[in-house]
N, C-alpha and C positions, 0 to 999 in steps of 0.2 A: 643725823647731824651730830657732830662731835663737839662737845662743850668743854672738854678737858683742857685745863690750863688757859681758859678764856675768862675774860672779865665781862660780865653782863651788866648792862645799864637799862633800867626801866624808867622811861620818861613819862611822867603823868601830869594831868591837869589839876586834879584834886586829890587830897587825902582820901583814901579808900579805893581809888581806881586800881592801885597795884594789887589789892586783895581781891577785888571783884574780877578784874581782868585776867590775872595770872598768878594768884596767890599760891595755888597748888604747884604750879611749875616752878615758881621761885623757891618754894620749900624743898621741892625735889632736887633742884640744882644745889642749894645750899647744903643739904644733907650729904651731898656727894663731893663737898669740898670746893665748890665753884663759887667764886666771889660775885655777889649780886649787890649792886648799888641802886637805890631808888631815888630819882631826882624829882623833887617838888619845886617847880620854878615859878608858880603863880599863886597868888593869894585868892582864895575863894571869896566871892562877894555876896553870897546868899545871906539872908537875915540871920539864920542860925549860926552860920560860919563866922560872920563878922562879930557877932555878940560873944561867941565863945571860941575865938580863934586860938588862944593859947591851949585850951582844952582839946581842940581839934588837932593841933600839932602834937600834943601828948599822945592822943589816940593813934596818930600816924606812927610815932616812934614805937609805941607798944606793939602795934600790928607788925611793923617791920621786924621787931625783935622776935616775935613769934614765928615769923616766916624765915628768919635767919638772914635777913637782908640788912644792909647799911643804909639808913635814911640820910639823904642829903637835902637840907633845907637852905635854899639860897637866901643869903642874909638880907639883901636889898630887893626882895621880890616885890612886884607891883600887882595890883588887883587884876583879876581876869578880865574885867570889863575894859581894861586899857591895853589888853594884849594885842589887839589888831593894830592900833595906832602906834604901839611900841614893838612891832613885830621884830625888827632887826636887833633891838636890845635883847628881846627874848631869845632870838636865834644865837646871839653871841654867848649867852649863858649856856644854852643847850650844847652848842658846838664845843665849848670848853671841856665838857665832860665826855662827849662822844669821842673826842680825840684819844682819850685814855681807855676806851672800851673796844671790845671786839664784836659783841652782839648787842643789838638795841631792841628792846621791847617797847612798843608804844601804841597809841590809839590808831584805829582805822581812819583813814582820811575821808571815808564816806559816812562817818558817824553823824547822827543828827545834831549832837551837841557842838555848838560853834567853837567853844574853847578846845574841845578834843581835836577838832579839825585843825585848828591853828597850831597846836603842839605837834601834831602829826606832820604838818607842812614844814615846820621848823626842822624836824628830824630828816625829812626828805631832802631839804636843801643842804644840810650838813653831811649827808651821806651820798652825795652825787658820785657816781662811779668814776668819773673822769678825775676825781680828786682823791678818793679813798675807797677802800673795799671793806665795808662793814656789813655784817649780816643784819637785816632789819626784819622784824617780825611784828605783825599787828595782832592785838588781842581784842576780844569783844567785851563790851560793857552792857550787860542786860539792862533793859529799860532805856537804852540810849542808842547803841549800835543797831538795834533791831526795830527802831521806831520810824524809819523812813517810809515813803510811799512804796519803795521797792527795797527789800533787804539785800544789799549788794555784798554783804560779808560772806564770802565763799571760802571756808577753811580748806587748807591743803596740808596742814600739819597738826597732828593730834599728839597730846602728851598723856600717857596712861598714868593715873594716880593711884597710889596705895591708900589704905585706910588712914595712915598717919599723915599723909599729905592733905587729905580731905579734912581731917580733924584740925590741922593747923590752919588751913584756909578759913574754916568756919569760926574757929576761936579768934583769929585775927579780925574777922568781920564783926565779931561781938564787941570789939573795941570801939566801933562806930555806931553805937546804939541809936544816936540821934539821927542817923542817916538811913535807918531802915525804911524801906518802901517796897512796893510791889516789884518783884524781880531782883531785889537787892538785899533782902533779909537772908539770914543763914538758911532757913528752910527752903526758900526759892533757889538759892545758889546750889544747894544739894540736889534739887530736882534737875537743874541744868547739867550738873556734873554727871548725873545718871544718864540723861538723854545723850549727851556727847559720848559717854562711855558706850552706850548701846550702839551708837553709830559705827563703832569699830570693834564690837564684840567684847568689850571690857566692862567692868563694873562702874568705873569712874574715869573721866577724862576731861581735859580742857582742850579747846581747839583754837587754832591760830591761822593766820595767813602769812606765808613767807613772801615778803616784798622784794628783798634783795638777798642774794647768796652767791658765793663764788667758790669755784673748785680750782 
């Protein structure tokens, strides 16, 4: 898949999703001169997030800087618990940035987390083939994508990572110290990168599911 001269948009539900799901890939793209934007369109409503929202946003900005991405924080974003009832408003926000992009990275629609599914659905609607031809790629979020009764995330696209890509991903995750949990701390993310790498005979890798692509 050729990303040269393409603009990549990563559409996420929460700060840290970009790092956990595709931080290594984002860093590899950016170090090769490819523009990557990360769109945060919803406000997290968890107790820690609400209490320290400004600090959470600063962590998001710092993480994106480490990865070489441009953070986009929608000015009038609403809380994630209102996302479903305000779906079309959310979709209009997402659609605005998708129009200016070539490749979209986003959540898997089969993710256990409801807000992840809503954001993925919004991307699906904005990239209907009859209207536009955008490449859409799903990433995995450990402790969320893999927590259903059946793990339906079946990767068909692997990105080999070098030591510097891995280091940048883990350093970006360290910006979110309050979000560390099983499957989401730097140590666990490193284990996952090693497992995905072993699956393709490499030291480290991230894996994805290509949802839409055109030749």
